[in-house]
C-alpha positions as CSV (number, residue, x, y, z in Angstrom):
1,M,-101.2,133.9,96.7
2,P,-102.0,136.3,99.5
3,S,-105.0,135.5,101.7
4,P,-108.2,137.4,101.0
5,A,-109.3,140.1,103.5
6,P,-110.9,138.9,106.7
7,Q,-114.6,138.3,106.8
8,D,-116.6,141.5,107.1
9,S,-120.1,141.0,108.8
10,E,-121.2,144.0,106.7
11,L,-120.7,142.2,103.4
12,P,-123.9,141.2,101.6
13,A,-124.9,137.6,102.4
14,R,-124.0,136.2,99.0
15,D,-120.5,137.7,99.3
16,R,-120.0,136.3,102.8
17,I,-121.0,132.8,101.6
18,L,-118.7,133.0,98.6
19,S,-115.8,134.3,100.6
20,T,-116.2,131.6,103.2
21,A,-116.5,129.0,100.5
22,H,-113.4,130.3,98.8
23,D,-111.3,129.9,102.0
24,L,-112.7,126.6,103.0
25,F,-112.8,124.9,99.6
26,Y,-109.2,125.9,99.0
27,R,-107.9,125.0,102.5
28,D,-109.9,121.9,103.2
29,G,-111.2,120.7,99.9
30,I,-114.6,120.8,98.3
31,R,-115.9,117.4,99.3
32,A,-114.7,117.8,102.9
33,T,-116.6,121.1,103.3
34,G,-120.3,120.5,103.8
35,V,-123.1,123.0,103.3
36,D,-124.0,123.1,107.0
37,R,-120.4,124.2,107.8
38,L,-120.6,126.9,105.1
39,I,-123.9,128.2,106.4
40,A,-122.5,128.3,110.0
41,E,-119.2,130.0,109.2
42,S,-120.7,132.5,106.8
43,G,-123.3,133.4,109.4
44,V,-126.4,133.1,107.2
45,A,-129.7,131.3,107.5
46,K,-130.1,128.1,105.5
47,L,-132.9,129.7,103.5
48,T,-130.6,132.6,102.6
49,F,-127.9,130.3,101.5
50,Y,-130.1,128.4,99.1
51,R,-131.6,131.6,97.8
52,H,-128.2,132.6,96.6
53,F,-126.8,129.1,95.7
54,P,-129.6,126.6,94.9
55,S,-127.0,123.8,95.1
56,K,-123.4,123.1,96.2
57,D,-122.5,122.7,92.5
58,A,-123.7,126.3,91.9
59,L,-121.4,127.5,94.8
60,V,-118.5,125.5,93.4
61,R,-118.9,127.2,90.0
62,A,-119.0,130.6,91.7
63,F,-115.9,129.7,93.8
64,L,-114.0,128.8,90.6
65,D,-114.9,132.1,89.0
66,L,-113.9,134.0,92.0
67,R,-110.6,132.1,92.4
68,H,-109.8,132.6,88.7
69,A,-110.3,136.4,89.0
70,R,-108.2,136.6,92.2
71,W,-105.4,134.3,91.2
72,M,-105.0,135.7,87.7
73,A,-104.8,139.2,89.1
74,W,-102.2,138.1,91.6
75,F,-100.2,136.1,89.0
76,I,-100.0,139.1,86.6
77,D,-99.0,141.4,89.4
78,A,-96.4,139.0,90.7
79,L,-94.8,138.6,87.3
80,G,-94.6,142.4,87.1
81,R,-93.1,142.7,90.5
82,H,-90.4,140.1,89.5
83,G,-89.5,142.0,86.4
84,A,-91.9,141.1,83.6
85,G,-92.5,144.8,82.7
86,E,-88.8,145.6,82.4
87,A,-86.8,145.8,79.2
88,A,-87.1,142.7,77.1
89,H,-84.7,139.9,77.8
90,G,-85.9,137.5,75.2
91,S,-87.0,134.1,76.3
92,A,-85.3,134.6,79.7
93,H,-88.4,136.3,81.0
94,I,-89.9,132.8,81.2
95,L,-87.6,132.1,84.2
96,L,-89.8,134.6,86.2
97,L,-92.3,131.7,86.6
98,A,-89.8,130.1,89.1
99,D,-89.7,133.4,91.1
100,V,-93.5,133.6,91.2
101,L,-93.8,130.0,92.4
102,D,-91.2,130.7,95.0
103,E,-93.2,133.6,96.3
104,W,-96.5,131.7,96.2
105,C,-95.5,128.5,97.9
106,A,-93.9,130.6,100.7
107,Q,-97.4,131.8,101.7
108,P,-98.7,130.1,104.9
109,D,-102.0,129.2,103.2
110,F,-100.4,127.6,100.1
111,R,-102.4,124.5,99.1
112,G,-101.4,124.2,95.5
113,C,-103.5,125.0,92.6
114,A,-107.3,125.3,93.4
115,F,-108.1,124.3,89.8
116,I,-105.9,121.1,89.7
117,N,-107.3,120.2,93.1
118,T,-110.9,120.7,91.9
119,V,-110.3,118.4,88.9
120,V,-108.8,115.7,91.1
121,E,-111.8,115.9,93.5
122,L,-114.7,116.4,91.1
123,A,-114.0,115.2,87.6
124,P,-115.8,113.6,85.9
125,A,-118.7,114.1,88.3
126,M,-118.9,117.9,87.4
127,P,-118.0,118.4,83.7
128,D,-118.8,122.1,83.8
129,A,-116.2,122.6,86.6
130,A,-113.6,120.9,84.4
131,A,-114.5,123.3,81.6
132,V,-113.9,126.3,83.9
133,V,-110.5,124.7,84.9
134,Q,-109.5,124.3,81.3
135,A,-110.4,127.9,80.5
136,H,-108.3,129.1,83.5
137,K,-105.3,127.1,82.4
138,A,-105.7,128.4,78.8
139,E,-105.7,132.0,80.1
140,M,-102.7,131.3,82.3
141,T,-100.9,129.9,79.3
142,Q,-101.7,133.1,77.3
143,V,-100.1,135.2,80.0
144,I,-97.0,133.0,80.0
145,A,-96.8,133.3,76.2
146,Q,-96.5,137.1,76.6
147,L,-93.2,136.4,78.4
148,L,-91.8,135.0,75.2
149,P,-90.7,136.7,72.0
150,E,-93.1,136.3,69.1
151,G,-92.3,133.6,66.7
152,P,-93.3,130.1,65.4
153,L,-92.3,128.4,68.7
154,Q,-94.0,130.9,71.1
155,G,-97.1,128.8,71.6
156,L,-95.3,125.5,72.0
157,L,-92.9,127.0,74.5
158,A,-95.7,128.6,76.4
159,D,-97.5,125.3,76.6
160,A,-94.3,123.6,77.8
161,A,-93.6,126.2,80.4
162,A,-97.2,126.1,81.7
163,L,-97.0,122.3,81.9
164,A,-93.7,122.6,83.9
165,F,-95.3,125.3,86.1
166,D,-98.3,123.1,86.9
167,G,-96.0,120.1,87.7
168,A,-93.9,122.2,90.0
169,I,-97.0,123.5,91.8
170,V,-98.0,119.9,92.5
171,R,-94.5,119.0,93.6
172,A,-94.4,122.0,96.0
173,Q,-97.8,121.1,97.4
174,M,-96.6,117.5,98.1
175,A,-93.4,118.8,99.9
176,T,-93.4,118.3,103.6
177,D,-90.8,121.0,104.4
178,E,-89.2,124.1,103.0
179,G,-86.4,122.1,101.4
180,G,-88.9,120.2,99.4
181,R,-90.6,123.3,98.2
182,Q,-87.3,124.9,97.3
183,A,-86.4,121.8,95.3
184,A,-89.6,122.1,93.3
185,V,-88.7,125.8,92.5
186,A,-85.2,124.9,91.6
187,T,-86.3,122.1,89.3
188,L,-88.8,124.4,87.6
189,R,-86.0,126.9,87.1
190,A,-83.8,124.2,85.5
191,V,-86.6,123.0,83.2
192,L,-87.4,126.6,82.1
193,S,-83.7,127.3,81.5
194,A,-83.5,124.2,79.3
195,L,-86.5,125.5,77.3
196,V,-84.8,128.8,76.8
197,A,-81.5,127.2,75.8
198,R,-83.2,125.0,73.2
199,R,-85.2,127.8,71.6
């Protein structure tokens, strides 16, 4: 997913805080990013920070909402750029997920899925964050379902493809070199091809 635009000192304070949190939470992790660092890097006073976000949990929820909006917009656009809007090719459109992952994990700021990372870090300490993550994954699966022909197996195949996509994201995040990331993409493509063949 492409990096957001650089910080703009003219942005309203709330937007600066949220943009800073977005970058730091995704890059370094939520627990590793303290409030003092967020205040310093967003260039706001402590009072201003807490006026907009009374707690770090409130900021985490806002981060997840922002990340969801940004990532889903990118995901839908990436699918389109890789051919999702072209003439129907039946179930073969599901293979575009491998192309999208290939594009995403080539980004220098790739750190895997912010939503999976959040669940690993915070669940069960923050149940409402887990609910946001579940909603995000449900919407992602709905988009994936649109790559498949309608029919009794559409939902099941979409769930299976989404599960494979998430697994490949984690495998790509764990990779220590380009070869490992490419292996994750190739494995995803093979799994998706098998799903198409069994339809």
